[in-house]
PANU-246710 format. One record per residue (C-alpha): residue number from 0; chain; x negated, y negated, z negated. Coordinates in steps of 0.2 Angstrom, whole numbers, plus 5000, padded with zeros to 4 digits. Example, Ala and Ser with C-alpha at 12.3 -4.5 7.8 and 13.67 -1.06 7.14 Angstrom:
<sites>
    i  ch     X     Y     Z
    0   A  4938  5022  4961
    1   A  4932  5005  4964
</sites>
This chain:
<sites>
    i  ch     X     Y     Z
    0   A  5024  5073  5068
    1   A  5018  5058  5058
    2   A  5021  5051  5041
    3   A  5016  5038  5032
    4   A  5012  5037  5013
    5   A  5018  5018  5009
    6   A  5018  5009  4992
    7   A  5008  4996  4982
    8   A  4991  4998  4976
    9   A  4986  5010  4962
   10   A  5001  5020  4962
   11   A  4994  5038  4967
   12   A  4995  5035  4987
   13   A  4978  5043  4988
   14   A  4981  5057  4973
   15   A  4998  5060  4982
   16   A  4989  5064  5000
   17   A  4976  5073  4992
   18   A  4987  5085  4983
   19   A  4997  5086  5000
   20   A  4983  5089  5012
   21   A  4967  5095  5000
   22   A  4956  5082  5009
   23   A  4945  5074  4995
   24   A  4946  5054  4997
   25   A  4940  5041  4986
   26   A  4953  5039  4970
   27   A  4951  5026  4956
   28   A  4960  5018  4945
   29   A  4961  5000  4954
   30   A  4971  4991  4967
   31   A  4963  4993  4987
   32   A  4955  5008  4983
   33   A  4961  5013  5001
   34   A  4953  5001  5013
   35   A  4955  5009  5029
   36   A  4969  5024  5033
   37   A  4967  5041  5028
   38   A  4972  5053  5040
   39   A  4974  5070  5037
   40   A  4984  5086  5040
   41   A  4998  5094  5026
   42   A  5001  5112  5029
   43   A  5020  5113  5027
   44   A  5029  5129  5024
   45   A  5045  5133  5036
   46   A  5061  5134  5025
   47   A  5066  5149  5035
   48   A  5054  5167  5036
   49   A  5042  5168  5052
   50   A  5050  5176  5066
   51   A  5036  5191  5063
   52   A  5047  5196  5050
   53   A  5060  5201  5061
   54   A  5048  5207  5074
   55   A  5039  5219  5062
   56   A  5056  5226  5057
   57   A  5059  5230  5076
   58   A  5042  5237  5076
   59   A  5043  5248  5062
   60   A  5061  5255  5068
   61   A  5051  5260  5084
   62   A  5036  5266  5077
   63   A  5024  5254  5084
   64   A  5017  5245  5071
   65   A  4999  5243  5073
   66   A  4995  5234  5055
   67   A  5000  5244  5040
   68   A  5008  5239  5026
   69   A  4992  5236  5015
   70   A  4986  5219  5022
   71   A  4980  5205  5015
   72   A  4994  5196  5022
   73   A  5008  5205  5013
   74   A  5016  5211  5028
   75   A  5015  5196  5042
   76   A  5010  5201  5058
   77   A  5007  5186  5068
   78   A  4993  5177  5074
   79   A  4994  5157  5071
   80   A  4983  5147  5082
   81   A  4985  5135  5066
   82   A  4990  5138  5050
   83   A  4993  5153  5042
   84   A  5008  5165  5037
   85   A  5007  5176  5022
   86   A  5024  5185  5017
   87   A  5032  5179  5031
   88   A  5029  5161  5026
   89   A  5023  5150  5042
   90   A  5012  5136  5038
   91   A  5015  5121  5052
   92   A  5004  5105  5052
   93   A  5010  5089  5048
   94   A  4999  5072  5051
   95   A  4999  5062  5036
   96   A  4994  5044  5035
   97   A  4988  5035  5018
   98   A  4988  5018  5020
   99   A  4980  5004  5010
  100   A  4993  4998  4997
  101   A  5005  4983  5000
  102   A  5007  4968  4989
  103   A  5020  4956  4991
  104   A  5017  4942  5004
  105   A  5008  4954  5016
  106   A  5016  4949  5030
  107   A  5008  4931  5028
  108   A  4992  4939  5025
  109   A  4992  4944  5007
  110   A  4981  4959  5003
  111   A  4978  4969  5020
  112   A  4990  4958  5028
  113   A  4997  4964  5044
  114   A  4983  4976  5046
  115   A  4994  4988  5033
  116   A  5009  4985  5041
  117   A  5001  4989  5060
  118   A  4995  5005  5052
  119   A  5012  5013  5051
  120   A  5017  5011  5068
  121   A  5022  5027  5077
  122   A  5024  5036  5061
  123   A  5041  5047  5062
  124   A  5046  5043  5042
  125   A  5037  5034  5029
  126   A  5037  5042  5010
  127   A  5033  5028  4998
  128   A  5027  5032  4981
  129   A  5031  5021  4967
  130   A  5025  5020  4948
  131   A  5038  5028  4938
  132   A  5030  5027  4921
  133   A  5029  5007  4924
  134   A  5010  5006  4919
  135   A  5005  4994  4934
  136   A  5013  4975  4939
  137   A  5020  4973  4957
  138   A  5003  4970  4963
  139   A  4997  4987  4957
  140   A  4986  4980  4942
  141   A  4986  4990  4927
  142   A  4994  4982  4912
  143   A  4998  4998  4903
  144   A  5017  4995  4902
  145   A  5033  4986  4906
  146   A  5027  4984  4925
  147   A  5037  4985  4940
  148   A  5051  4996  4942
  149   A  5053  5009  4955
  150   A  5069  5000  4963
  151   A  5057  4981  4962
  152   A  5044  4992  4971
  153   A  5056  4998  4985
  154   A  5065  4981  4987
  155   A  5048  4973  4990
  156   A  5042  4985  5003
  157   A  5059  4983  5013
  158   A  5057  4966  5013
  159   A  5040  4965  5018
  160   A  5044  4977  5034
  161   A  5058  4966  5038
  162   A  5047  4951  5037
  163   A  5034  4958  5047
  164   A  5047  4965  5062
  165   A  5055  4948  5061
  166   A  5038  4938  5063
  167   A  5035  4950  5079
  168   A  5050  4945  5087
  169   A  5053  4927  5081
  170   A  5036  4920  5088
  171   A  5043  4919  5106
  172   A  5062  4921  5102
  173   A  5068  4904  5110
  174   A  5059  4909  5127
  175   A  5066  4925  5127
  176   A  5085  4921  5121
  177   A  5085  4907  5136
  178   A  5081  4921  5149
  179   A  5099  4925  5143
  180   A  5106  4908  5152
  181   A  5098  4914  5170
  182   A  5096  4932  5167
  183   A  5113  4939  5157
  184   A  5114  4948  5139
  185   A  5103  4964  5145
  186   A  5088  4949  5145
  187   A  5088  4949  5127
  188   A  5086  4968  5124
  189   A  5074  4967  5137
  190   A  5064  4955  5126
  191   A  5065  4963  5111
  192   A  5061  4979  5118
  193   A  5046  4971  5126
  194   A  5041  4963  5109
  195   A  5042  4978  5098
  196   A  5039  4993  5110
  197   A  5022  4991  5102
  198   A  5027  5000  5083
  199   A  5039  5013  5094
  200   A  5055  5006  5094
  201   A  5067  5010  5109
  202   A  5083  5004  5117
  203   A  5095  5013  5105
  204   A  5085  5004  5090
  205   A  5087  4987  5099
  206   A  5106  4990  5104
  207   A  5108  4995  5084
  208   A  5101  4978  5078
  209   A  5109  4968  5092
  210   A  5126  4976  5086
  211   A  5123  4972  5069
  212   A  5122  4954  5071
  213   A  5137  4953  5081
  214   A  5148  4963  5068
  215   A  5138  4953  5052
  216   A  5139  4936  5060
  217   A  5155  4936  5073
  218   A  5153  4918  5075
  219   A  5135  4916  5078
  220   A  5136  4909  5096
  221   A  5122  4910  5109
  222   A  5106  4919  5105
  223   A  5095  4902  5106
  224   A  5105  4896  5093
  225   A  5102  4911  5081
  226   A  5091  4907  5065
  227   A  5083  4918  5051
  228   A  5098  4927  5045
  229   A  5102  4934  5064
  230   A  5084  4939  5065
  231   A  5081  4946  5048
  232   A  5099  4957  5052
  233   A  5090  4963  5068
  234   A  5074  4968  5059
  235   A  5081  4977  5045
  236   A  5094  4989  5055
  237   A  5079  4993  5067
  238   A  5068  4995  5051
  239   A  5081  5006  5044
  240   A  5081  5018  5061
  241   A  5063  5017  5065
  242   A  5056  5021  5048
  243   A  5067  5032  5036
  244   A  5062  5029  5019
  245   A  5062  5043  5005
  246   A  5052  5040  4989
  247   A  5041  5050  4976
  248   A  5044  5042  4960
  249   A  5025  5047  4953
  250   A  5019  5049  4936
  251   A  5036  5055  4932
  252   A  5028  5065  4915
  253   A  5026  5048  4907
  254   A  5042  5042  4907
  255   A  5061  5049  4906
  256   A  5072  5053  4920
  257   A  5083  5037  4919
  258   A  5068  5027  4926
  259   A  5071  5034  4942
  260   A  5090  5038  4944
  261   A  5093  5020  4947
  262   A  5082  5021  4963
  263   A  5088  5036  4969
  264   A  5107  5029  4971
  265   A  5099  5015  4982
  266   A  5088  5025  4993
  267   A  5102  5040  4995
  268   A  5114  5027  5002
  269   A  5101  5022  5014
  270   A  5099  5041  5020
  271   A  5083  5043  5010
  272   A  5078  5054  4996
  273   A  5070  5053  4979
  274   A  5060  5067  4970
  275   A  5051  5064  4955
  276   A  5034  5071  4953
  277   A  5016  5070  4945
  278   A  5002  5069  4960
  279   A  4987  5071  4947
  280   A  4996  5089  4942
  281   A  4999  5093  4959
  282   A  4981  5091  4964
  283   A  4974  5099  4950
  284   A  4985  5117  4954
  285   A  4980  5114  4974
  286   A  4961  5112  4966
  287   A  4963  5128  4956
  288   A  4971  5137  4972
  289   A  4957  5132  4981
  290   A  4943  5137  4969
  291   A  4952  5155  4969
  292   A  4958  5152  4949
  293   A  4975  5155  4954
  294   A  4986  5161  4969
  295   A  4999  5146  4971
  296   A  5009  5143  4985
  297   A  5011  5123  4989
  298   A  5029  5117  4984
  299   A  5030  5129  4969
  300   A  5028  5126  4951
  301   A  5024  5145  4947
  302   A  5007  5152  4950
  303   A  4997  5168  4945
  304   A  4981  5169  4938
  305   A  4969  5179  4949
  306   A  4957  5190  4940
  307   A  4943  5176  4945
  308   A  4953  5163  4935
  309   A  4953  5176  4921
  310   A  4936  5175  4919
  311   A  4933  5160  4922
  312   A  4945  5150  4914
  313   A  4944  5143  4896
  314   A  4959  5145  4884
  315   A  4960  5126  4887
  316   A  4961  5127  4905
  317   A  4974  5139  4905
  318   A  4984  5130  4893
  319   A  4985  5115  4904
  320   A  4988  5124  4919
  321   A  5003  5132  4911
  322   A  5007  5117  4905
  323   A  5007  5108  4923
  324   A  5019  5122  4929
  325   A  5033  5120  4918
  326   A  5034  5101  4919
  327   A  5036  5102  4937
  328   A  5048  5118  4936
  329   A  5059  5105  4925
  330   A  5060  5093  4940
  331   A  5072  5096  4954
  332   A  5065  5094  4974
  333   A  5048  5104  4974
  334   A  5037  5089  4970
  335   A  5027  5082  4985
  336   A  5027  5096  4997
  337   A  5048  5099  4995
  338   A  5052  5081  4997
  339   A  5039  5082  5015
  340   A  5049  5097  5017
  341   A  5066  5087  5016
  342   A  5060  5074  5024
  343   A  5055  5082  5041
  344   A  5069  5098  5041
  345   A  5083  5088  5033
  346   A  5081  5069  5037
  347   A  5071  5071  5056
  348   A  5081  5086  5058
  349   A  5065  5097  5065
  350   A  5068  5114  5073
  351   A  5055  5128  5076
  352   A  5053  5136  5092
  353   A  5039  5150  5095
  354   A  5034  5151  5113
  355   A  5028  5167  5120
  356   A  5023  5172  5137
  357   A  5029  5190  5137
  358   A  5046  5191  5128
  359   A  5047  5209  5125
  360   A  5032  5209  5112
  361   A  5033  5192  5108
  362   A  5015  5188  5112
  363   A  5006  5177  5122
  364   A  4993  5182  5137
  365   A  4981  5187  5126
  366   A  4990  5199  5116
  367   A  4994  5187  5100
  368   A  5008  5189  5093
  369   A  5018  5173  5091
  370   A  5003  5161  5090
  371   A  5012  5145  5090
  372   A  5026  5139  5080
  373   A  5031  5121  5087
  374   A  5043  5108  5078
  375   A  5054  5099  5089
  376   A  5069  5087  5087
  377   A  5088  5092  5085
  378   A  5093  5091  5103
  379   A  5078  5096  5111
  380   A  5081  5108  5126
  381   A  5071  5121  5135
  382   A  5064  5111  5149
  383   A  5059  5098  5133
  384   A  5050  5113  5124
  385   A  5040  5117  5141
  386   A  5033  5097  5138
  387   A  5031  5099  5121
  388   A  5020  5116  5126
  389   A  5011  5108  5139
  390   A  5017  5093  5153
  391   A  5011  5106  5166
  392   A  5025  5117  5160
  393   A  5038  5103  5159
  394   A  5034  5099  5177
  395   A  5036  5116  5184
  396   A  5048  5122  5173
  397   A  5060  5136  5180
  398   A  5069  5145  5170
  399   A  5067  5150  5152
  400   A  5071  5167  5143
  401   A  5079  5170  5124
  402   A  5065  5184  5118
  403   A  5078  5189  5105
  404   A  5093  5193  5118
  405   A  5082  5194  5135
  406   A  5097  5182  5140
  407   A  5090  5170  5153
  408   A  5093  5152  5149
  409   A  5093  5135  5158
  410   A  5085  5120  5157
  411   A  5098  5111  5146
  412   A  5099  5124  5133
  413   A  5097  5118  5117
  414   A  5084  5124  5107
  415   A  5090  5132  5090
  416   A  5079  5135  5074
  417   A  5069  5151  5074
  418   A  5071  5153  5093
  419   A  5057  5164  5102
  420   A  5056  5158  5121
  421   A  5046  5164  5135
  422   A  5044  5148  5148
  423   A  5044  5150  5166
  424   A  5035  5137  5177
  425   A  5028  5134  5194
  426   A  5010  5137  5195
</sites>
């Protein structure tokens, strides 16, 4: 699962990246602070309680609970191989790609040009960071006020992505289109798939693009006569399906709500989400939490000052943190973590499954309780889950068992959110 953070320079992408990943990167008030893409892991809380909450209840009823209630993890009894689980909130890893700022004309080589666009290849979705305060122009230069609007920033991002894809397919279009004369209609689909497979395009995307041309331009004629409008229609359709785009309206504490309402409607029509935030404020909470000054769950505005915080925080620092909490609490959407969660579990429709080797005790071969929480897309089958765990399990798949009901399930069973599954496979 790879999510790209995109936008013009100097809007707070690197700050957002640090707030989401706790990974330090260079942050500065000038364009192109980021040159090479930053890659990091955001630990995303699952929207539903970890399956260990049900296992704990079961073990308590059976008198088999080994871990007593007085534990540092507030009830959680699983043993995650990665991430953590506290108070039955399980955290799973999401890969974030923070790429250099995009400026108008990138597809023609301006800024970092096509390198920026290539950095986005293979991302499952994009989150655009926009400057809701209007303190920068369209190229990211600080101007104080009356800069570009969030809607202008979003519009030029779409145009650059469309132009980038159009450039890829147009370079050999005549050659590819003429193959239709000798090989039939299938040839144009194969040409597009060959040209665009490097950025993750699949046949379903290509077919959608061609269908959009036939719908929008019913009199377009044969493919070798198609021009810029037809090719841009293909590109725009493919982009909308390949890169779902949501928006973080950053620096929202420096402007009014009306600033991001206009872009909210546009993004919503295209299946995305807009959430107001202050990346600097969220980063401040993450840093205070990492320093042990507060207890804070990412995505929440409330926090608790620890004993260490009581001793070390000055009155000004305490008031500052409380002010940050109140600001974030006034906005809907849960900030950056809330937006990332909506993208992963809403737009991309990911489900979580817990593969185990012992369906009775929900453990792996070494006795670890629910060690893995794996995200899979809606429609993933039991055999698909086996492949997600390891290719050998998929190749040798025999059957699976639903650990909650002890029911045997077949290869075509579709995984449901929260399933605990044992996979039987040939060795």
